[in-house]
C-alpha positions in Angstrom: -17.9 -14.1 56.5 -17.4 -16.6 59.3 -15.7 -19.8 58.3 -15.8 -23.1 59.9 -13.1 -25.1 58.4 -15.0 -28.7 59.5 -17.8 -28.0 57.0 -15.8 -27.9 53.8 -14.2 -31.1 51.9 -11.2 -29.5 50.6 -8.4 -30.6 53.0 -5.6 -30.5 50.6 -5.2 -27.7 47.8 -2.9 -27.3 45.1 -1.5 -24.3 43.5 -0.4 -23.9 40.0 0.6 -21.2 37.8 2.7 -20.1 35.1 5.1 -17.3 35.8 8.1 -16.3 34.7 9.4 -13.9 37.3 9.6 -14.5 41.1 8.3 -10.8 41.4 5.2 -12.0 39.5 4.1 -14.7 42.3 3.2 -12.4 45.4 -0.5 -13.3 44.8 0.1 -17.0 44.7 2.0 -16.3 48.3 -1.3 -14.5 49.6 -3.5 -17.3 48.0 -1.1 -19.9 50.1 -1.4 -17.9 53.5 -5.3 -17.5 52.7 -5.8 -21.6 52.5 -3.5 -22.1 55.4 -5.4 -19.7 57.5 -8.5 -22.0 57.0 -6.7 -25.1 57.8 -6.0 -26.3 54.4 -2.8 -28.1 53.3 -1.4 -26.4 50.4 0.6 -28.1 47.8 2.3 -26.0 45.2 3.3 -27.4 41.7 7.0 -27.9 41.4 7.5 -25.4 38.6 5.5 -22.8 40.1 7.3 -23.6 43.5 10.8 -22.6 41.9 9.3 -19.3 40.9 8.3 -18.2 44.4 10.4 -16.9 46.9 8.8 -18.5 49.8 10.5 -22.0 50.0 8.7 -23.1 53.2 5.7 -24.3 50.7 5.6 -27.6 49.9 6.5 -28.4 46.6 4.8 -31.1 44.6 4.7 -32.9 41.1 1.2 -33.6 39.1 1.3 -37.2 40.2 1.5 -36.4 43.5 -1.1 -33.6 43.3 -3.3 -36.0 41.6 -2.8 -38.4 44.6 -3.1 -36.2 47.7 -5.2 -32.7 46.3 -9.0 -32.0 46.8 -8.8 -29.2 44.7 -6.4 -27.4 42.3 -6.4 -24.0 41.8 -5.0 -22.7 38.6 -3.7 -19.3 38.3 -3.0 -18.2 34.7 -4.7 -18.2 31.1 -6.9 -20.9 29.7 -3.8 -22.5 28.0 -2.5 -23.3 31.4 -5.7 -24.8 32.6 -5.6 -27.0 29.6 -2.3 -28.3 30.4 -3.5 -28.7 34.0 -6.8 -30.6 33.3 -4.9 -32.9 31.1 -2.2 -33.9 33.6 -5.0 -34.5 36.3 -7.8 -35.9 34.3 -7.2 -39.5 35.4 -7.2 -38.4 38.9 -10.6 -36.6 38.9 -9.2 -33.5 40.9 -11.6 -30.4 41.0 -10.1 -27.5 39.0 -10.6 -23.7 39.7 -9.4 -21.4 37.2 -8.0 -17.8 37.8 -7.5 -15.7 34.9 -4.5 -13.6 34.4 -4.4 -13.9 30.9 -5.9 -12.7 27.9 -9.4 -14.6 27.4 -10.5 -16.6 30.5 -13.2 -18.9 28.8 -12.4 -21.8 31.3 -10.3 -19.6 33.8 -13.3 -17.4 34.9 -12.4 -16.2 38.4 -10.7 -12.9 38.0 -7.6 -11.9 39.7 -8.5 -9.5 41.5 -11.5 -11.3 42.9 -9.7 -14.5 43.6 -9.8 -14.7 47.4 -13.8 -13.9 47.6 -14.3 -16.5 45.2 -12.2 -19.0 46.9 -13.9 -18.0 50.1 -17.4 -19.1 48.4 -15.9 -22.2 47.4 -14.6 -23.4 50.5 -17.9 -22.6 52.1 -19.7 -25.1 49.5 -21.3 -22.2 47.6 -20.1 -23.0 44.1 -21.3 -25.3 41.2 -19.6 -28.0 39.4 -19.9 -29.1 35.9 -17.9 -31.8 34.1 -16.4 -31.2 30.7 -15.5 -34.0 27.8 -12.2 -34.5 27.2 -10.7 -35.9 24.0 -8.6 -39.1 24.0 -6.0 -39.7 20.5 -3.9 -42.1 19.3 -1.8 -41.8 16.5 -0.4 -45.2 14.5 2.0 -45.3 11.8 2.5 -48.7 9.8 0.8 -50.2 12.5 2.8 -49.2 15.3 1.5 -46.7 18.0 3.4 -43.2 17.7 1.3 -41.5 20.6 -1.3 -41.7 23.0 -2.4 -38.5 24.7 -5.2 -36.5 26.1 -6.7 -32.8 24.9 -9.2 -30.4 26.4 -10.1 -28.2 23.5 -9.2 -30.0 20.2 -7.0 -32.2 18.3 -5.9 -30.7 14.7 -4.4 -31.9 11.9 -2.5 -29.1 9.9 -0.7 -28.9 6.5 3.1 -28.1 7.1 5.1 -24.9 6.6 5.9 -25.8 3.0 1.9 -25.2 1.8 -0.1 -27.1 0.0 -3.0 -28.9 1.1 -3.4 -32.2 2.8 -5.9 -35.2 1.8 -7.3 -37.4 4.4 -10.3 -39.5 4.7 -12.9 -39.3 7.6 -14.6 -42.3 9.1 -17.5 -41.9 11.9 -18.3 -45.1 14.0 -16.3 -47.3 11.0 -18.6 -45.5 8.2 -17.3 -43.3 5.6 -17.9 -39.5 5.9 -15.9 -37.9 3.6 -12.5 -37.1 1.8 -11.4 -33.9 2.3 -8.6 -31.8 0.6 -8.3 -29.0 3.2 -5.5 -26.7 5.4 -6.4 -28.9 8.2 -9.1 -30.7 10.1 -10.1 -30.0 13.7 -11.6 -32.2 16.0 -12.9 -30.5 19.3 -14.8 -31.0 22.6 -17.6 -28.6 23.6 -15.3 -26.7 25.4 -13.0 -26.3 22.3 -15.8 -25.0 20.3 -14.9 -21.4 21.4 -11.0 -21.7 20.4 -9.4 -22.6 16.9 -12.6 -24.2 16.0 -14.7 -21.2 16.2 -12.2 -18.8 14.4 -12.6 -21.6 11.5 -16.4 -21.1 11.1 -17.6 -23.6 13.7 -20.6 -23.6 15.8 -20.4 -22.8 19.7 -21.5 -25.8 21.4 -22.3 -25.8 25.0 -20.4 -27.7 27.5 -23.3 -29.7 28.6 -23.9 -31.1 24.9 -22.6 -34.4 24.5 -20.9 -34.2 21.0 -17.7 -33.9 19.0 -17.0 -31.2 16.5 -15.3 -31.8 13.3 -14.5 -28.4 11.5 -12.3 -28.4 8.1 -10.0 -25.5 7.7 -10.2 -23.7 4.6 -11.3 -26.8 2.8 -11.1 -27.0 -1.2 -14.6 -27.6 -1.7 -16.9 -25.2 0.1 -19.7 -27.6 0.5 -17.5 -29.2 3.6 -19.1 -27.7 6.4 -18.7 -28.5 10.1 -20.4 -31.4 11.6 -21.5 -32.2 15.5 -21.2 -36.2 16.3 -22.3 -37.6 19.3 -19.5 -37.9 22.0 -19.8 -42.1 21.9 -18.6 -41.6 18.2 -15.0 -43.1 17.2 -13.4 -40.6 14.7 -10.9 -42.3 12.3 -8.8 -39.9 10.1 -6.3 -41.6 7.5 -3.7 -39.0 5.9 -4.0 -39.8 2.2 -1.6 -37.3 0.7 0.7 -34.6 2.5 4.1 -33.4 1.8 4.5 -32.3 5.1 1.4 -32.3 8.0 1.4 -31.9 11.6 -0.6 -32.8 14.2 -1.3 -30.6 17.5 -3.2 -31.3 20.8 -4.6 -28.4 22.5 -2.3 -26.0 20.1 0.7 -26.8 21.8 2.0 -31.0 21.7 2.5 -31.6 18.2 3.8 -34.6 16.4 4.5 -35.0 12.5 2.2 -36.4 10.3 2.9 -38.8 7.3 0.9 -40.1 4.4 -0.8 -43.3 5.6 -1.1 -42.4 9.4 -4.1 -43.1 11.1 -5.4 -40.8 13.9 -8.1 -42.1 16.1 -10.1 -39.6 18.3 -12.7 -40.3 20.7 -13.8 -38.9 24.2 -12.0 -39.9 26.7 -13.0 -41.9 29.4 -12.1 -39.2 31.8 -13.4 -36.0 32.4 -12.4 -32.6 33.5 -14.3 -31.3 36.5 -14.7 -27.4 37.0 -15.9 -25.4 40.1 -17.3 -21.9 39.5 -18.1 -19.4 42.6 -22.0 -19.2 42.6 -23.5 -16.6 40.4 -21.2 -18.3 37.4 -23.0 -17.9 33.8 -21.5 -19.6 30.6 -23.5 -17.1 28.7 -22.3 -14.2 30.4 -18.9 -15.2 29.7 -19.8 -15.6 26.2 -21.2 -12.1 26.1 -17.7 -10.8 28.0 -15.6 -12.6 25.6 -17.0 -12.5 22.3 -18.3 -8.9 22.7 -22.1 -9.8 22.4 -24.3 -6.9 22.9 -27.6 -6.7 24.8 -28.2 -7.2 28.4 -30.7 -9.3 30.1 -34.1 -7.8 30.6 -35.8 -7.3 34.1 -37.1 -10.6 35.3 -35.3 -12.6 32.5 
C-alpha cells in the first residue's frame, strides 16, 4: 500500500507491552522500525524498554507518554490494556490493542496481523469508540483512603477467612437494598464480559450508557443484577465483615472494614479505542464466547 506520512495525524506513537524476557520482544522492535519508517516518532514505555535489546529506542514514563503521544499501541492481554487505559485516561491518548494474551476482548488485533492493521490505522482507515471508565473513592471514618480509576470493574469481596459480607447499596441517594453475599461487582459496559459475566451479569454493549451491579453468590436468590444510568452515583457501605477486600480491575486492592464507604460513578475521563476497518463487537463475542452460527448472506 502506498503510504503518505503527511496524511496521518499520528506523529508520535508509544509502544507499551508486558514481557518477562528479552527474547519475547522481537516483534516490538519490528513494530518500532515499522513506525519509524513511516516518520512516526516512537516512545517505548520505560518498563517495556528495559526488556528490549535495542537501547537506541526512546524510553518514556506514562506521564511523558500522556503529554507527547498521539497514539499508544498496547501489546499484551486485556489486563495490560486495562492498566494502560487507567494510566492514560486523563490524557485522552487513543489506544490500539494487540493481543498476545488468551482472551482479547479489548486487545482485538491478532499478533500476526499487527503490522497490516496498523498500516490501516495510520492511513486513517479505522473506527474509534469511547469506553466508560469508573471512578472510585473509599473513605473510612471520614478519611479518604484512596481515589482511583477502573476500566472493567470495582469489586467488593469477602476475605480468605470466609463468611458473607453485608452492605447497604444506595443509588443517587436512594436506598436500593441491603445485601448479604460473597461480594458485589460494579462494572462498566466493557467489564460486563469479565467477572460480572461469570457471576451471572448481562452482556452490555459498550455504547450503552450504564453501570452494572452484580451480586456475587447472594444469600437471597431474588437479588439480581441491575443496570443503572451512567450518570448515577453508587454508594456502598460495608455493614458487617470479619475481613473484606476491594479490587479494581482484579488487580489493585485494599482492605475493607465495617463502616467503610465506597462511592463509584462514571469517570469524567473516557478510554478511546481505535480499531482497524472491519472490526465487529459481535464477531468478537462470537469468537471469544464460542457462540455458534454465522451471518446469512446479505446480513
